[in-house]
TIVEXLUM-181905 format. One record per residue (C-alpha): chain; residue number from 1; x, y, z; residue in one letter. Coordinates in steps of 0.2 Angstrom, whole numbers, padded with zeros to 4 digits. Example, Ala and Ser with C-alpha at 12.3 -4.5 7.8 and 13.67 -1.06 7.14 Angstrom:
% residues 2
[rec 'A'; 1; [0062; -0022; 0039]; 'a']
[rec 'A'; 2; [0068; -0005; 0036]; 's']
//
This chain:
% residues 430
[rec 'A'; 1; [-0054; -0064; -0118]; 'm']
[rec 'A'; 2; [-0043; -0057; -0132]; 'k']
[rec 'A'; 3; [-0025; -0053; -0129]; 'k']
[rec 'A'; 4; [-0020; -0035; -0128]; 'l']
[rec 'A'; 5; [-0003; -0029; -0134]; 'l']
[rec 'A'; 6; [-0001; -0011; -0128]; 'f']
[rec 'A'; 7; [0015; -0005; -0137]; 'i']
[rec 'A'; 8; [0022; 0013; -0133]; 'v']
[rec 'A'; 9; [0036; 0020; -0145]; 'i']
[rec 'A'; 10; [0046; 0031; -0134]; 'd']
[rec 'A'; 11; [0046; 0049; -0140]; 'g']
[rec 'A'; 12; [0041; 0043; -0158]; 'g']
[rec 'A'; 13; [0029; 0057; -0161]; 'a']
[rec 'A'; 14; [0036; 0073; -0168]; 'd']
[rec 'A'; 15; [0033; 0090; -0175]; 't']
[rec 'A'; 16; [0035; 0095; -0193]; 'p']
[rec 'A'; 17; [0054; 0096; -0197]; 'h']
[rec 'A'; 18; [0061; 0108; -0210]; 'p']
[rec 'A'; 19; [0075; 0096; -0215]; 'd']
[rec 'A'; 20; [0063; 0083; -0221]; 'i']
[rec 'A'; 21; [0051; 0095; -0230]; 'n']
[rec 'A'; 22; [0040; 0099; -0215]; 'g']
[rec 'A'; 23; [0036; 0081; -0212]; 'r']
[rec 'A'; 24; [0038; 0071; -0196]; 't']
[rec 'A'; 25; [0049; 0056; -0192]; 'a']
[rec 'A'; 26; [0034; 0044; -0194]; 'f']
[rec 'A'; 27; [0029; 0052; -0211]; 'e']
[rec 'A'; 28; [0046; 0051; -0217]; 'a']
[rec 'A'; 29; [0050; 0033; -0211]; 'a']
[rec 'A'; 30; [0047; 0017; -0221]; 'n']
[rec 'A'; 31; [0036; 0008; -0208]; 'i']
[rec 'A'; 32; [0025; -0005; -0218]; 'p']
[rec 'A'; 33; [0020; -0016; -0203]; 'n']
[rec 'A'; 34; [0015; -0001; -0192]; 'i']
[rec 'A'; 35; [0006; 0006; -0207]; 'd']
[rec 'A'; 36; [-0003; -0011; -0209]; 'f']
[rec 'A'; 37; [-0010; -0010; -0192]; 'l']
[rec 'A'; 38; [-0016; 0008; -0195]; 'a']
[rec 'A'; 39; [-0024; 0004; -0211]; 'r']
[rec 'A'; 40; [-0033; -0011; -0204]; 'n']
[rec 'A'; 41; [-0037; -0003; -0187]; 'g']
[rec 'A'; 42; [-0045; 0013; -0179]; 'r']
[rec 'A'; 43; [-0035; 0028; -0177]; 'n']
[rec 'A'; 44; [-0035; 0045; -0168]; 'g']
[rec 'A'; 45; [-0024; 0056; -0157]; 'v']
[rec 'A'; 46; [-0021; 0056; -0138]; 'l']
[rec 'A'; 47; [-0019; 0072; -0128]; 'r']
[rec 'A'; 48; [-0007; 0066; -0114]; 'i']
[rec 'A'; 49; [-0006; 0081; -0103]; 'l']
[rec 'A'; 50; [-0010; 0100; -0104]; 'p']
[rec 'A'; 51; [0009; 0102; -0101]; 'v']
[rec 'A'; 52; [0024; 0094; -0110]; 'p']
[rec 'A'; 53; [0025; 0078; -0100]; 'p']
[rec 'A'; 54; [0040; 0069; -0094]; 'e']
[rec 'A'; 55; [0041; 0050; -0098]; 's']
[rec 'A'; 56; [0034; 0045; -0081]; 'd']
[rec 'A'; 57; [0020; 0057; -0081]; 'e']
[rec 'A'; 58; [0015; 0052; -0098]; 'a']
[rec 'A'; 59; [0016; 0033; -0094]; 'v']
[rec 'A'; 60; [0005; 0035; -0079]; 'l']
[rec 'A'; 61; [-0008; 0045; -0089]; 's']
[rec 'A'; 62; [-0008; 0031; -0103]; 'l']
[rec 'A'; 63; [-0011; 0018; -0090]; 'l']
[rec 'A'; 64; [-0027; 0028; -0084]; 'g']
[rec 'A'; 65; [-0021; 0037; -0069]; 'y']
[rec 'A'; 66; [-0024; 0056; -0066]; 'd']
[rec 'A'; 67; [-0007; 0063; -0064]; 'v']
[rec 'A'; 68; [-0014; 0078; -0055]; 'f']
[rec 'A'; 69; [-0021; 0067; -0041]; 'k']
[rec 'A'; 70; [-0008; 0054; -0039]; 'v']
[rec 'A'; 71; [0009; 0060; -0044]; 'y']
[rec 'A'; 72; [0023; 0062; -0031]; 't']
[rec 'A'; 73; [0038; 0065; -0042]; 'g']
[rec 'A'; 74; [0050; 0055; -0052]; 'r']
[rec 'A'; 75; [0063; 0051; -0039]; 'g']
[rec 'A'; 76; [0053; 0038; -0030]; 'p']
[rec 'A'; 77; [0048; 0029; -0046]; 'l']
[rec 'A'; 78; [0066; 0029; -0051]; 'e']
[rec 'A'; 79; [0071; 0021; -0034]; 'a']
[rec 'A'; 80; [0058; 0007; -0035]; 'v']
[rec 'A'; 81; [0063; 0003; -0053]; 'g']
[rec 'A'; 82; [0081; 0004; -0049]; 'g']
[rec 'A'; 83; [0080; -0008; -0035]; 'g']
[rec 'A'; 84; [0085; 0005; -0021]; 'v']
[rec 'A'; 85; [0076; 0004; -0005]; 'r']
[rec 'A'; 86; [0064; 0018; -0002]; 'f']
[rec 'A'; 87; [0050; 0022; 0011]; 'k']
[rec 'A'; 88; [0039; 0037; 0013]; 'd']
[rec 'A'; 89; [0049; 0051; 0021]; 'g']
[rec 'A'; 90; [0065; 0047; 0012]; 'd']
[rec 'A'; 91; [0071; 0059; -0002]; 'l']
[rec 'A'; 92; [0073; 0051; -0019]; 'a']
[rec 'A'; 93; [0080; 0060; -0034]; 'l']
[rec 'A'; 94; [0084; 0055; -0052]; 'r']
[rec 'A'; 95; [0102; 0058; -0057]; 'c']
[rec 'A'; 96; [0113; 0060; -0072]; 'n']
[rec 'A'; 97; [0132; 0058; -0073]; 'f']
[rec 'A'; 98; [0137; 0074; -0082]; 'g']
[rec 'A'; 99; [0152; 0084; -0087]; 't']
[rec 'A'; 100; [0157; 0100; -0079]; 'v']
[rec 'A'; 101; [0172; 0112; -0082]; 'e']
[rec 'A'; 102; [0173; 0124; -0067]; 'g']
[rec 'A'; 103; [0155; 0131; -0066]; 'd']
[rec 'A'; 104; [0150; 0127; -0084]; 't']
[rec 'A'; 105; [0140; 0111; -0088]; 'i']
[rec 'A'; 106; [0148; 0105; -0104]; 'v']
[rec 'A'; 107; [0137; 0089; -0106]; 'n']
[rec 'A'; 108; [0121; 0084; -0096]; 'i']
[rec 'A'; 109; [0124; 0066; -0101]; 'r']
[rec 'A'; 110; [0142; 0059; -0100]; 'a']
[rec 'A'; 111; [0142; 0052; -0117]; 'g']
[rec 'A'; 112; [0147; 0034; -0120]; 'g']
[rec 'A'; 113; [0148; 0029; -0102]; 'l']
[rec 'A'; 114; [0149; 0010; -0101]; 't']
[rec 'A'; 115; [0139; 0000; -0088]; 'p']
[rec 'A'; 116; [0156; -0005; -0081]; 'k']
[rec 'A'; 117; [0162; 0012; -0079]; 'e']
[rec 'A'; 118; [0146; 0018; -0071]; 'a']
[rec 'A'; 119; [0147; 0004; -0058]; 'k']
[rec 'A'; 120; [0165; 0008; -0054]; 'e']
[rec 'A'; 121; [0161; 0027; -0051]; 'l']
[rec 'A'; 122; [0146; 0021; -0041]; 'e']
[rec 'A'; 123; [0157; 0011; -0030]; 'r']
[rec 'A'; 124; [0170; 0025; -0027]; 'a']
[rec 'A'; 125; [0156; 0037; -0022]; 'i']
[rec 'A'; 126; [0149; 0024; -0009]; 'k']
[rec 'A'; 127; [0167; 0021; -0003]; 'q']
[rec 'A'; 128; [0172; 0039; 0000]; 'y']
[rec 'A'; 129; [0157; 0050; 0002]; 'v']
[rec 'A'; 130; [0147; 0052; 0018]; 's']
[rec 'A'; 131; [0134; 0064; 0023]; 'l']
[rec 'A'; 132; [0132; 0074; 0039]; 't']
[rec 'A'; 133; [0119; 0067; 0050]; 'd']
[rec 'A'; 134; [0111; 0057; 0036]; 'a']
[rec 'A'; 135; [0113; 0041; 0026]; 'e']
[rec 'A'; 136; [0111; 0038; 0007]; 'y']
[rec 'A'; 137; [0110; 0025; -0006]; 'e']
[rec 'A'; 138; [0117; 0030; -0024]; 'f']
[rec 'A'; 139; [0115; 0018; -0038]; 'k']
[rec 'A'; 140; [0120; 0019; -0057]; 'a']
[rec 'A'; 141; [0105; 0012; -0066]; 't']
[rec 'A'; 142; [0106; 0013; -0085]; 'a']
[rec 'A'; 143; [0119; 0022; -0095]; 'g']
[rec 'A'; 144; [0122; 0039; -0088]; 'y']
[rec 'A'; 145; [0107; 0038; -0077]; 'r']
[rec 'A'; 146; [0106; 0035; -0058]; 'g']
[rec 'A'; 147; [0096; 0037; -0043]; 'v']
[rec 'A'; 148; [0100; 0045; -0026]; 'l']
[rec 'A'; 149; [0090; 0041; -0010]; 'v']
[rec 'A'; 150; [0094; 0051; 0006]; 'i']
[rec 'A'; 151; [0088; 0045; 0023]; 'k']
[rec 'A'; 152; [0088; 0056; 0038]; 's']
[rec 'A'; 153; [0081; 0057; 0056]; 'r']
[rec 'A'; 154; [0076; 0075; 0051]; 'e']
[rec 'A'; 155; [0060; 0078; 0041]; 'e']
[rec 'A'; 156; [0064; 0079; 0022]; 'l']
[rec 'A'; 157; [0055; 0089; 0009]; 's']
[rec 'A'; 158; [0053; 0086; -0010]; 'p']
[rec 'A'; 159; [0052; 0105; -0013]; 'k']
[rec 'A'; 160; [0069; 0108; -0018]; 'i']
[rec 'A'; 161; [0076; 0114; -0035]; 's']
[rec 'A'; 162; [0084; 0103; -0048]; 'n']
[rec 'A'; 163; [0103; 0105; -0052]; 't']
[rec 'A'; 164; [0100; 0097; -0069]; 'h']
[rec 'A'; 165; [0099; 0113; -0080]; 'p']
[rec 'A'; 166; [0087; 0106; -0093]; 'a']
[rec 'A'; 167; [0072; 0104; -0081]; 'y']
[rec 'A'; 168; [0064; 0116; -0070]; 'k']
[rec 'A'; 169; [0053; 0109; -0056]; 'l']
[rec 'A'; 170; [0035; 0117; -0053]; 'h']
[rec 'A'; 171; [0023; 0113; -0039]; 'f']
[rec 'A'; 172; [0004; 0114; -0042]; 'f']
[rec 'A'; 173; [-0007; 0114; -0027]; 'd']
[rec 'A'; 174; [-0023; 0103; -0029]; 'v']
[rec 'A'; 175; [-0039; 0102; -0019]; 't']
[rec 'A'; 176; [-0042; 0083; -0020]; 'w']
[rec 'A'; 177; [-0030; 0068; -0019]; 's']
[rec 'A'; 178; [-0033; 0049; -0017]; 'r']
[rec 'A'; 179; [-0028; 0050; 0002]; 'd']
[rec 'A'; 180; [-0040; 0064; 0005]; 'g']
[rec 'A'; 181; [-0027; 0078; 0009]; 'f']
[rec 'A'; 182; [-0022; 0094; 0000]; 'i']
[rec 'A'; 183; [-0005; 0092; -0008]; 'k']
[rec 'A'; 184; [0006; 0098; -0021]; 's']
[rec 'A'; 185; [0010; 0090; -0038]; 'i']
[rec 'A'; 186; [0028; 0092; -0044]; 'p']
[rec 'A'; 187; [0029; 0093; -0063]; 'l']
[rec 'A'; 188; [0046; 0096; -0073]; 's']
[rec 'A'; 189; [0046; 0108; -0087]; 'e']
[rec 'A'; 190; [0059; 0104; -0100]; 'a']
[rec 'A'; 191; [0068; 0120; -0105]; 'l']
[rec 'A'; 192; [0072; 0123; -0123]; 's']
[rec 'A'; 193; [0087; 0134; -0119]; 'e']
[rec 'A'; 194; [0094; 0128; -0102]; 'p']
[rec 'A'; 195; [0107; 0139; -0093]; 'v']
[rec 'A'; 196; [0122; 0128; -0093]; 'l']
[rec 'A'; 197; [0129; 0135; -0077]; 'k']
[rec 'A'; 198; [0131; 0124; -0062]; 'l']
[rec 'A'; 199; [0118; 0128; -0049]; 'q']
[rec 'A'; 200; [0116; 0124; -0031]; 'k']
[rec 'A'; 201; [0100; 0115; -0025]; 'c']
[rec 'A'; 202; [0089; 0128; -0016]; 'v']
[rec 'A'; 203; [0073; 0126; -0005]; 'p']
[rec 'A'; 204; [0057; 0130; -0014]; 'l']
[rec 'A'; 205; [0048; 0133; 0002]; 'e']
[rec 'A'; 206; [0052; 0141; 0018]; 'k']
[rec 'A'; 207; [0053; 0126; 0029]; 's']
[rec 'A'; 208; [0066; 0117; 0039]; 'k']
[rec 'A'; 209; [0063; 0101; 0030]; 'a']
[rec 'A'; 210; [0067; 0109; 0013]; 'a']
[rec 'A'; 211; [0082; 0118; 0019]; 'a']
[rec 'A'; 212; [0089; 0101; 0026]; 't']
[rec 'A'; 213; [0085; 0092; 0010]; 's']
[rec 'A'; 214; [0094; 0106; -0001]; 'a']
[rec 'A'; 215; [0109; 0105; 0011]; 'r']
[rec 'A'; 216; [0111; 0087; 0010]; 'l']
[rec 'A'; 217; [0109; 0086; -0009]; 'v']
[rec 'A'; 218; [0122; 0100; -0011]; 'n']
[rec 'A'; 219; [0134; 0090; 0001]; 'e']
[rec 'A'; 220; [0132; 0074; -0009]; 'f']
[rec 'A'; 221; [0135; 0083; -0025]; 'i']
[rec 'A'; 222; [0151; 0093; -0019]; 'e']
[rec 'A'; 223; [0159; 0078; -0011]; 'k']
[rec 'A'; 224; [0155; 0066; -0025]; 's']
[rec 'A'; 225; [0162; 0078; -0037]; 'r']
[rec 'A'; 226; [0179; 0078; -0028]; 'l']
[rec 'A'; 227; [0179; 0059; -0030]; 'v']
[rec 'A'; 228; [0174; 0059; -0048]; 'l']
[rec 'A'; 229; [0186; 0073; -0053]; 'e']
[rec 'A'; 230; [0201; 0062; -0048]; 't']
[rec 'A'; 231; [0195; 0045; -0052]; 'h']
[rec 'A'; 232; [0206; 0035; -0064]; 'p']
[rec 'A'; 233; [0191; 0031; -0076]; 'i']
[rec 'A'; 234; [0188; 0050; -0079]; 'n']
[rec 'A'; 235; [0207; 0053; -0081]; 'k']
[rec 'A'; 236; [0207; 0039; -0094]; 'r']
[rec 'A'; 237; [0191; 0046; -0103]; 'r']
[rec 'A'; 238; [0199; 0063; -0104]; 'v']
[rec 'A'; 239; [0215; 0056; -0112]; 'k']
[rec 'A'; 240; [0204; 0046; -0125]; 'e']
[rec 'A'; 241; [0195; 0062; -0129]; 'g']
[rec 'A'; 242; [0179; 0057; -0120]; 'k']
[rec 'A'; 243; [0169; 0068; -0109]; 'p']
[rec 'A'; 244; [0173; 0064; -0090]; 'p']
[rec 'A'; 245; [0158; 0059; -0079]; 'a']
[rec 'A'; 246; [0163; 0071; -0066]; 'n']
[rec 'A'; 247; [0147; 0078; -0059]; 'i']
[rec 'A'; 248; [0131; 0071; -0053]; 'v']
[rec 'A'; 249; [0116; 0081; -0058]; 'l']
[rec 'A'; 250; [0099; 0079; -0049]; 'v']
[rec 'A'; 251; [0081; 0082; -0053]; 'r']
[rec 'A'; 252; [0063; 0078; -0048]; 'd']
[rec 'A'; 253; [0064; 0075; -0030]; 'a']
[rec 'A'; 254; [0050; 0065; -0021]; 'g']
[rec 'A'; 255; [0047; 0059; -0003]; 't']
[rec 'A'; 256; [0032; 0047; -0006]; 'a']
[rec 'A'; 257; [0026; 0033; -0017]; 'l']
[rec 'A'; 258; [0011; 0037; -0027]; 'p']
[rec 'A'; 259; [-0005; 0028; -0022]; 'k']
[rec 'A'; 260; [-0009; 0018; -0038]; 'l']
[rec 'A'; 261; [-0023; 0005; -0039]; 'y']
[rec 'A'; 262; [-0018; -0012; -0045]; 'n']
[rec 'A'; 263; [-0022; -0014; -0064]; 'l']
[rec 'A'; 264; [-0022; -0033; -0063]; 's']
[rec 'A'; 265; [-0034; -0034; -0048]; 'k']
[rec 'A'; 266; [-0045; -0019; -0054]; 't']
[rec 'A'; 267; [-0049; -0026; -0071]; 'f']
[rec 'A'; 268; [-0047; -0044; -0068]; 'g']
[rec 'A'; 269; [-0033; -0045; -0081]; 'v']
[rec 'A'; 270; [-0016; -0053; -0079]; 'r']
[rec 'A'; 271; [-0004; -0039; -0084]; 'w']
[rec 'A'; 272; [0015; -0041; -0089]; 'a']
[rec 'A'; 273; [0027; -0028; -0095]; 's']
[rec 'A'; 274; [0045; -0027; -0102]; 'f']
[rec 'A'; 275; [0053; -0010; -0101]; 'v']
[rec 'A'; 276; [0070; -0004; -0102]; 'd']
[rec 'A'; 277; [0072; 0011; -0090]; 'm']
[rec 'A'; 278; [0071; 0011; -0071]; 'p']
[rec 'A'; 279; [0057; 0024; -0070]; 'v']
[rec 'A'; 280; [0046; 0013; -0082]; 'e']
[rec 'A'; 281; [0050; -0003; -0072]; 'r']
[rec 'A'; 282; [0045; 0006; -0056]; 'g']
[rec 'A'; 283; [0028; 0011; -0063]; 'i']
[rec 'A'; 284; [0025; -0007; -0069]; 'a']
[rec 'A'; 285; [0029; -0014; -0052]; 'q']
[rec 'A'; 286; [0018; -0001; -0043]; 'l']
[rec 'A'; 287; [0003; -0004; -0055]; 't']
[rec 'A'; 288; [0003; -0023; -0051]; 'g']
[rec 'A'; 289; [0011; -0029; -0067]; 'm']
[rec 'A'; 290; [0024; -0043; -0068]; 'd']
[rec 'A'; 291; [0040; -0036; -0075]; 'v']
[rec 'A'; 292; [0048; -0048; -0087]; 'i']
[rec 'A'; 293; [0067; -0046; -0086]; 'p']
[rec 'A'; 294; [0076; -0042; -0102]; 'i']
[rec 'A'; 295; [0094; -0037; -0106]; 'p']
[rec 'A'; 296; [0100; -0019; -0106]; 'p']
[rec 'A'; 297; [0099; -0010; -0123]; 'l']
[rec 'A'; 298; [0115; -0014; -0133]; 's']
[rec 'A'; 299; [0115; 0000; -0146]; 'g']
[rec 'A'; 300; [0112; -0013; -0159]; 'd']
[rec 'A'; 301; [0093; -0010; -0164]; 'a']
[rec 'A'; 302; [0091; -0027; -0174]; 'r']
[rec 'A'; 303; [0098; -0037; -0159]; 'k']
[rec 'A'; 304; [0088; -0027; -0146]; 'd']
[rec 'A'; 305; [0071; -0027; -0155]; 'm']
[rec 'A'; 306; [0073; -0046; -0159]; 't']
[rec 'A'; 307; [0076; -0050; -0141]; 'i']
[rec 'A'; 308; [0061; -0040; -0136]; 'r']
[rec 'A'; 309; [0049; -0048; -0149]; 'v']
[rec 'A'; 310; [0055; -0065; -0144]; 'l']
[rec 'A'; 311; [0052; -0061; -0126]; 't']
[rec 'A'; 312; [0034; -0056; -0129]; 'l']
[rec 'A'; 313; [0031; -0072; -0140]; 'l']
[rec 'A'; 314; [0038; -0083; -0127]; 'k']
[rec 'A'; 315; [0027; -0076; -0113]; 'n']
[rec 'A'; 316; [0011; -0073; -0124]; 'l']
[rec 'A'; 317; [0001; -0088; -0117]; 'n']
[rec 'A'; 318; [0005; -0084; -0098]; 'f']
[rec 'A'; 319; [-0004; -0066; -0098]; 'y']
[rec 'A'; 320; [-0019; -0057; -0104]; 'd']
[rec 'A'; 321; [-0011; -0040; -0107]; 'a']
[rec 'A'; 322; [0006; -0033; -0110]; 'f']
[rec 'A'; 323; [0013; -0016; -0108]; 'y']
[rec 'A'; 324; [0028; -0014; -0120]; 'i']
[rec 'A'; 325; [0039; 0002; -0120]; 'h']
[rec 'A'; 326; [0051; 0003; -0134]; 'l']
[rec 'A'; 327; [0066; 0015; -0133]; 'k']
[rec 'A'; 328; [0076; 0023; -0147]; 'g']
[rec 'A'; 329; [0067; 0037; -0156]; 'p']
[rec 'A'; 330; [0067; 0049; -0141]; 'd']
[rec 'A'; 331; [0086; 0048; -0138]; 'e']
[rec 'A'; 332; [0089; 0054; -0156]; 'f']
[rec 'A'; 333; [0076; 0068; -0155]; 'a']
[rec 'A'; 334; [0084; 0075; -0139]; 'h']
[rec 'A'; 335; [0100; 0075; -0149]; 'l']
[rec 'A'; 336; [0091; 0084; -0163]; 'k']
[rec 'A'; 337; [0096; 0070; -0175]; 'd']
[rec 'A'; 338; [0081; 0068; -0187]; 'i']
[rec 'A'; 339; [0089; 0055; -0198]; 'e']
[rec 'A'; 340; [0094; 0045; -0183]; 'g']
[rec 'A'; 341; [0076; 0046; -0176]; 'k']
[rec 'A'; 342; [0069; 0040; -0193]; 'i']
[rec 'A'; 343; [0081; 0025; -0194]; 'k']
[rec 'A'; 344; [0076; 0020; -0176]; 's']
[rec 'A'; 345; [0058; 0020; -0180]; 'i']
[rec 'A'; 346; [0061; 0010; -0196]; 'e']
[rec 'A'; 347; [0071; -0003; -0185]; 'a']
[rec 'A'; 348; [0057; -0005; -0173]; 'i']
[rec 'A'; 349; [0045; -0008; -0188]; 'd']
[rec 'A'; 350; [0057; -0020; -0196]; 'e']
[rec 'A'; 351; [0064; -0030; -0181]; 'y']
[rec 'A'; 352; [0049; -0029; -0169]; 'f']
[rec 'A'; 353; [0033; -0027; -0178]; 'f']
[rec 'A'; 354; [0037; -0038; -0194]; 'r']
[rec 'A'; 355; [0040; -0054; -0184]; 'p']
[rec 'A'; 356; [0027; -0050; -0171]; 'l']
[rec 'A'; 357; [0013; -0049; -0184]; 'l']
[rec 'A'; 358; [0019; -0065; -0192]; 'k']
[rec 'A'; 359; [0018; -0075; -0176]; 'n']
[rec 'A'; 360; [0002; -0069; -0167]; 'i']
[rec 'A'; 361; [-0016; -0073; -0169]; 'd']
[rec 'A'; 362; [-0022; -0057; -0177]; 'l']
[rec 'A'; 363; [-0041; -0062; -0175]; 'm']
[rec 'A'; 364; [-0039; -0063; -0156]; 'n']
[rec 'A'; 365; [-0027; -0049; -0152]; 't']
[rec 'A'; 366; [-0030; -0031; -0149]; 'i']
[rec 'A'; 367; [-0014; -0022; -0154]; 'v']
[rec 'A'; 368; [-0012; -0004; -0148]; 'v']
[rec 'A'; 369; [0002; 0007; -0155]; 'v']
[rec 'A'; 370; [0005; 0025; -0148]; 't']
[rec 'A'; 371; [0018; 0036; -0140]; 'c']
[rec 'A'; 372; [0021; 0042; -0123]; 'd']
[rec 'A'; 373; [0024; 0060; -0128]; 'h']
[rec 'A'; 374; [0029; 0071; -0143]; 't']
[rec 'A'; 375; [0048; 0074; -0144]; 't']
[rec 'A'; 376; [0052; 0088; -0156]; 's']
[rec 'A'; 377; [0068; 0084; -0165]; 't']
[rec 'A'; 378; [0069; 0102; -0171]; 'e']
[rec 'A'; 379; [0069; 0109; -0153]; 'k']
[rec 'A'; 380; [0076; 0093; -0144]; 'g']
[rec 'A'; 381; [0063; 0093; -0130]; 'i']
[rec 'A'; 382; [0046; 0086; -0126]; 'h']
[rec 'A'; 383; [0030; 0096; -0131]; 't']
[rec 'A'; 384; [0012; 0094; -0127]; 'n']
[rec 'A'; 385; [0007; 0090; -0145]; 'd']
[rec 'A'; 386; [-0005; 0076; -0146]; 'p']
[rec 'A'; 387; [0002; 0058; -0151]; 'v']
[rec 'A'; 388; [-0005; 0046; -0164]; 'p']
[rec 'A'; 389; [-0014; 0030; -0159]; 'i']
[rec 'A'; 390; [-0020; 0015; -0169]; 't']
[rec 'A'; 391; [-0030; 0001; -0161]; 'i']
[rec 'A'; 392; [-0030; -0014; -0172]; 'f']
[rec 'A'; 393; [-0044; -0028; -0169]; 'g']
[rec 'A'; 394; [-0057; -0016; -0162]; 's']
[rec 'A'; 395; [-0070; -0016; -0175]; 'g']
[rec 'A'; 396; [-0072; -0009; -0193]; 'l']
[rec 'A'; 397; [-0056; -0001; -0199]; 'p']
[rec 'A'; 398; [-0056; 0018; -0204]; 'd']
[rec 'A'; 399; [-0044; 0015; -0218]; 'h']
[rec 'A'; 400; [-0031; 0028; -0213]; 'i']
[rec 'A'; 401; [-0017; 0026; -0225]; 'p']
[rec 'A'; 402; [-0002; 0027; -0213]; 'e']
[rec 'A'; 403; [0003; 0029; -0195]; 'f']
[rec 'A'; 404; [0007; 0047; -0192]; 's']
[rec 'A'; 405; [0002; 0062; -0182]; 'e']
[rec 'A'; 406; [-0008; 0070; -0197]; 'k']
[rec 'A'; 407; [-0016; 0054; -0204]; 's']
[rec 'A'; 408; [-0021; 0047; -0187]; 'c']
[rec 'A'; 409; [-0030; 0063; -0182]; 's']
[rec 'A'; 410; [-0042; 0060; -0196]; 'k']
[rec 'A'; 411; [-0047; 0043; -0189]; 'g']
[rec 'A'; 412; [-0063; 0037; -0181]; 's']
[rec 'A'; 413; [-0056; 0038; -0163]; 'l']
[rec 'A'; 414; [-0054; 0057; -0165]; 'g']
[rec 'A'; 415; [-0045; 0066; -0151]; 's']
[rec 'A'; 416; [-0046; 0060; -0134]; 't']
[rec 'A'; 417; [-0039; 0062; -0116]; 'd']
[rec 'A'; 418; [-0025; 0049; -0113]; 'g']
[rec 'A'; 419; [-0032; 0044; -0096]; 'r']
[rec 'A'; 420; [-0048; 0037; -0104]; 'r']
[rec 'A'; 421; [-0039; 0025; -0115]; 'l']
[rec 'A'; 422; [-0036; 0011; -0102]; 'm']
[rec 'A'; 423; [-0055; 0009; -0098]; 'g']
[rec 'A'; 424; [-0059; 0008; -0116]; 'y']
[rec 'A'; 425; [-0046; -0005; -0120]; 'l']
[rec 'A'; 426; [-0052; -0016; -0105]; 'm']
[rec 'A'; 427; [-0069; -0016; -0113]; 'k']
[rec 'A'; 428; [-0062; -0021; -0130]; 'l']
[rec 'A'; 429; [-0053; -0037; -0124]; 'i']
[rec 'A'; 430; [-0068; -0044; -0114]; 'k']
//
């Protein structure tokens, strides 16, 4: 059996950008090592979802799951990956520490919030906030991110609106699901021009459960805001000219874990992963992968990528397949920073792929490089444009000159549905 390295560059794919002569970040970046894989591999593009996917939806699709049959919302995945206790019937939501002035949301991400600051704010909320006839767990997970799980004796519903202004939640009714029941699939739509006005959480269906859920979420947000507004950390941040983390914004509620088959058992392959974000960690755990611990991102791309490639090389002999999710480009794209995105991609090539290619057996390894979604740096949001993919070690190369959206689209793999990729890869390694 060959080794499989399934490497996803988070939000690396892009749309043509006017500031770099209509090129994309991949086309503008100097990435000789990824280009080597493309020139000596087979190439194509993947259609991830028919709608602009969020990261968790995209990752599930890349791993072979039909999102429209198994997805139950981002909140439960964040809870599992964040180490927060969750059981079906609880209400879980992804959270952001943000900045608000009156009813105006100034910043959807409290910029520069340190892990120590986030943990102190978490402790203050836990100490001073209680809910009426319900319990909760709130945890700061990574940077400005967090997760909220509400537990109640009353029935709770995921059909409640987001208070995070950049994402609108939609529910799609489906006629088939793995458990045999009709249910609704929640998908978030990223808004290109969000209304930065603080909104209350409202029910999206006429049910007591939805009304109860919205009431409890609003109660948590209002009470936690009072704690955050007066916290010494935020007073200090204001004095230092930094945005205070004085509001918790929530999105993508869920009340059940997705029913996902075990990848390792299904394919008879020992899977491992190392990922940075709680939602990706939650997916890895629920799909049966061993999650290899790595330190949080430091902001030093050279240090971070070096740690990740060394982690892979040290564990290479213990597993058959690795899922590796590399952060960086997506963050710059959301900030509409095309130069930052280009530099991030170049750092991944230099500090992850260059040492990787020097230290693996290329004759007995399948290396897959792709992205979870396209993040348009011009618009600052995810789009449903296809993403490039190269598969090195899968047969005669198609001699595509570089790894990019346009070049890979001319490769021998053509254009395919992202859900079909996993079955194909499992055949290649055996």
